[in-house]
N, C-alpha and C positions, 0 to 999 in steps of 0.2 A: 256780460256773461252773469246767468241767474245765479243770484243766492242759493247757497247750498246748504244742508241742515247736517249736522252731525252722525243720523243714520243712512246719509249716503253711502255708497258702496261703488268701487271700480271690481268689477268681477274679471280676474287676469286668468290665463290659462297657466297650468303649473308646467314648469320644465322640464319635468318627468314626462308628461303627456304631449309635448310639443314642442321637439327638438330646436325645427326654425320655424318661427314665427312669420306669418306674409310682409307684416310691417315694420319697420326700425322699430327695435325694441332694446329696453334694458334690462337689468335681471335686479330685483330686490325680495323681500321675504313678505310673505302674508301675514298679517298683522295678527291673525287668530292664530295660528299654528305653525308658522316660521317655514312652510313649506317656498324654496322658489318660485318665483312667480316672475311672467314677460308683463312688462309694461310697455305701452308704446309711446314714444317720445311725443306724441301729437295728443296725448289721454289727459285729462284735468287733473290737479296737482291736490286740491283739496279733498276728494272721496277719500275715504279708507281704502287702502289696495288688499285686495282678499283674492285668494283662488277661489275657484268656481263652485268648490263644495264648501266652502268657509260663508260664502257669499247664499249660498243657497240657503243653510242654516242659519243663518242671520237674517233673515227674510221672514222664515216661518218662525223665529224668533219674536221678531216685531209685531209679526200678525196676532199671536197669541198675546202676548204680553205686553206690549206697545212700548217694551223698555228696551234697548240693542245689547246685544251681548257683546264680551270683551270694552264695555269703557265704565266708568265710576259715576256715572252722571245720577 
């Protein structure tokens, strides 16, 4: 398995946006906004789990400044 960086994010659908996911999944909270999100059982464990909206903002922030949002690095 490839080594992951601290900036790696696993974008996940919000429970409110997708009531029943296609893949077997469990519910956790987005690390950025706290929204309930679906995470597939087969997904990697290490990346930060964020809703799709927060993951897009995270990507934009990294591209602009090189610093991930939501971390104290």
